[in-house]
C-alpha positions, 0 to 999 in steps of 0.5 A: 907611681906611673907616668902618663903620656899621649901620642897625638899623631898617627895611630892614637895611643894612650897609656901609662908606663912604670918609670923604670928609666928612659930605655923602656919609654924609648922602646915604647915610642919606637914601637909606636913609630914602627907601627904607624910608619909615619912622624908622630907627636908625643905630649907630656914628655916632661913627665917622663924622667931623663928626657935627654937620655930618652932622646939620646937612646932614640937617636941611637936607634935611628929615630929622628927627634924634634922638639916642638914645644917645651913638653912636646916632641916629634919622632920619625923613623927613616932607617933603624938598625937595632941590636936587641938583646934580652939576657935576663929570664922573663917569666909570664904569669901563665908559666911561660919562661923566656931565657934569652932573646936576641935579634938584629932588627933593621927597619926602613919604610919598605920593610922590617927584618930580624937577622941573627934571630935567637929565641930560647926557652928552657926547651925551645929554640927558634933561630935564624932570619925573618923579614917582611917587605912592603910598599907601605906599612899600612899595606900590611892590613889593607892589602897583606897579599902584596907584602913579601916574606923571607923566613929561614929557620935552622935547627929550631926546636919547638917544645910541646910544653911551650905550645901548651902554655901559649895555646892551652886549647891545643890540649884538646887535640894533643893529650898531655899524657901522651905529648908532654916533654915531646919536641918538634925539630924544624928546618924550613925556608919560606919566601914570596908573597901571600899571593904566592908563598913558596916553601922550598924546604920543610924538614921536621923531626917530631915526637918519637920518630916522625919524619916529614920532608915536604915542599909547597907553594901556597896561593892566596893565603889570606883568602880562604875561599880562593886558597890554592896549593901545590904540596909535595910530601916525600921520604916521610914516615910515622912510627907506630908509637906516634900513631898510638898517640892519635888513634883510639883503640885497645892495646891488643889491636894497636899492637898489630899496627905496622911499626912504620908508615911511609908517606909520599904524596902530592896534592895540587889545586884549590878547595873547588878542585883538587888533584892528588896522588898518594903512595902510603905504605907499610909492611901491612898495607900499601895505598897507591891512588890518584884522583880528583876531589871537588868542593872540599869547602862544602862537604855536602857537595863533595865529589870524587873520582879516585883510581886505585892501583895494586893497593894492598891491605893485610888482615892485621891492619884491618883488625887494628883500625876497626872499632872493637866488636865490629867484625862478627865472630863468624867472619875470618878475613883473608890474609891479604886484600888487593884493590884495583879500579876506580870509584866516582861519586859524591856524598849520596851517589857512587859509581864503582868499578873495583876488583878485590883480589888476594888470598881468597880469590877475586870479587869484582863490582861495577855499576852505580848506586844513586841516592843511597842515603835514602833506603827507599828511593835509592836507585842502582844498577850493579854487575858483580862477579867472583872468581874462585872466591873462598866463601867457606874460609870467609865465613869459617865454614871451609870444611863444608863450603868451598870456592865460588865462581859466579856472575850476577846483577842487581838493578832496581829501587830501594834496599828494603826487601819488603818495599823494594822494586828490583831484579836480581840475577846470578849465574854460578859457574861453580860452587863448592859444597861438601867437597863437591864442585857444583856447576852451572846453576842460575837464579833470578828474582823479581821483587816488587813491594814485598812480592817475590817471584823467583826461578832457578835451575842447576844443570850439573852432571850429578844434579839437575833440577829447577824451581819456581817460587812466589811469595809475599814478604811484606809482613812479619812472616811470609804469606801466599807462598807457592813453590814447585821444585822438580828434581830430574836427577840427584846422585847423592854418592857423587855429591858426597851426601851418601856413602852408597849409590843413591839416585833420586828424582821427585817433584815437590809442591809447597803452598803456604797461605800463612807462615805465621806460627800463630795462624799457620797454614802450610801444605806440602806435596811430593809426587812422582818420586823414584829412588835407585839404591845400589841399582834397586829401583823404588817408586814411591806414592805421594807424600803429603804434609800439612800444618794448620793453626786454628783458634790457637790449636796446632794440627799437624799431619803426615801421610807417606809410604813410610809413616802416617802421623797426626799431632795437635795441641796448644804449643809453640813451634820454637818451644815445644822441643825444649819443653819435651827435652826438659820434661824427659830430663827430669827422669833421664838426664839427657842435657846439662843446660839449666831448665828454663821457665816456659809457657805451657806446651800441650801436644797429643800424637798418634800414628803408624810407622809402616813397613817399607822395603826402602827403609829396610834396604837403607838400614842394614839388618833392620826388620820390623812390622807396622808400628802403631803408636799413640801418646798424650797426657794432659793436666791443667798445668805444671804443679796443678792438682791434676798434674800432681795426681798423675805424678802420684799415679806414675809413682804408685803404678811404676809407669811413665806417662807423657805430661802435657800441661793445659791452660785449664780443664776445658781444653783438656776435656775437649781433647779427651773427648776428641780422642787426642789424649788418653786420660785426665784427672778432673773434678766430678762437678764437670766430668759427671755430666760428660760421663752420663752423656757417654762422651767420656768414661770415669774409670775410678775416683781418687778419694778414700771412699766411693762417692755417693754420686757414682756408687758403682765407680771404685776408688783407685786405691781399691782398684789395685793401688792401695794408699792412692788419694787425691782430693780437691777440697775446701776448708773454712779457716781463720787467722792464726790468733783466733781464740780456740773457744770462738773456733769451736763455736764457729765449727759447731755452727758450720757442722749444723748447717752442713747436716741440714737436709736442704744443704746436703741435697744442694751439695749432692747436686754439685757433686760435693761430699761434705767432710764433717769434723772438729778443728783438730780433725782439720789440723790432722787432715792438713798435715796428712795432705802436706806429707802426701804431696811433699813426697809426690813432688820430691819423688816425681821431681815436679816443677812449675812451668 
């Protein structure tokens, strides 16, 4: 059963209440009076039980009651002083529990106050005083900024569990696994209007030990566009255990965070212009900064002007906050980095003037970068310098590379070296390498849409040189490379590059129209080379090296006083070495890496190592005459008949040959004719015409008997290798279930055809010898072939590449 009522005057209010006594109705009417702040009229009062008790209760609360009609009353609040107390526990459907609520509520037409405020849940306590003052209660909604507040909370406790119940969305930001049963202890004083809200005291102790002490003045709280602030945080700290609740990361990395972070800061201004100073410190970092930030409410238009003074960060802190695998394994950060200087800019421009110092030395940068989000249109003018900076330690190469002191600049447009227009210069005062400190080096480079023009020099007491170089790097591989290097003197002993006295001077010229490995065209030339070893002088003739690729064939040559070498073939520069290593590894174990499947690599080479006094003087005790060498072995590819034939020859003859797989017989025969390889196994069909034209010489046939096509050519077996046989053959075969009678009939018919004179003549023209026999003869032949080649494959360790 319910009782209906209707409030006529003031703010319209209709509803139904459960008839639990006059006290509930009195509280409801009191709420309506307070909300409207004017005289209201309530009808249907007779439907409410115990009217006299209702009027008495409202009168005790300070509400003036006047009967207008038998069922209608007016209610008006002038001054209300209500002592409100709820002793019975209240439990909301969502799980929120209210144990005790008490307040002394005073109401006038100028404001409302709650003193002796005490609200308690099983885990939370909110207590002390709250008051709101206004000229008119309607002012709270029309012009809330003119209303004043006075709030004091003392020894209040907010349980995060209660926050989860009242505001469930908070769980998205505060993981219940980390914050359940945490509490926030609070003391604060707030007074003033919403135009100028003063917070002279804010003390908070939260979670596992976070402490916040702050004071603030907030302006125009109700108008976010004109919000202003003056906030000071002092003597505040956050322990690592609380940081871990907010920061992601591995346990190992997070363990390196500082145990406590101390915070003191002040920010003042508004969302258009904010000034601030920050002092945030721990045992692993210190941030001392001040500056100005503009346009906070529009991140795209954000501007900043920040100054850093003696700010410090340790390696462990950087590692802890970086995402996993961000820092390359080849980088070793300095133990301490100290930052001084300024940074000014916005979200697309920066003007740094910074100096980084610390345990690795000093790095400084000054200038500007504009439009850096557009890698093609970015403009920059930067000056940079290092002072005794430990580059070797940074890249974990300090046993070889030492400290570097230099100054330099970079000015231009764009970051992509293929398209940028830029001028880069560097003057190196000193650079350590291999325990020697090089001095007085300079380098400059002009980049223009992929074209590079660079010059440089070193004017060190023990090395004097200069270079010029041009190239185009717009493609996948550099092209039109042309460089000249002139070494006036280099003293290798003083540079720790040679144990004895060795000085040299030379001129090197390199021209490479194309460095694409598939179309390589490189020429290198040295001239006027002079070498002094232990006071013995040597003058060298020119050294010329070329590398040219044409139609997939690589041709290499070297001509020098020490050696003349030529090589060619179809190979890939980045795979030929591995391919040769894997081949040698079949016979002599030189590595432990598993063999990889590589494309066919083909190479042949020849040359002469020349006797030269420079070589014999460099290698004590070495004595030799000119050494001529030539080597190659070709097959149609790994596992082919030609390859297996060569492997059988190695086994029976007890020799070793270089196997070079070819992509077919034609390129192998071409190299054989050109003299690039020494021998090749091939069929008579293709090789006999070349033999008859004196382009190649057939040394022997690999069958059991001499061939009628070349009756004067012996077999390999009769030439000294009994048992050698390698036949390329063709056979007619049928399905496994072919009836024996049918197989015999087909065999008779095929044999009859093969014996016909016309067929025999045609086969001879094709250099083919018929093998006539029965199905049983064919089965025995198949077994013999299988046995022969199985042994060859096993003994020669043949693999298919």
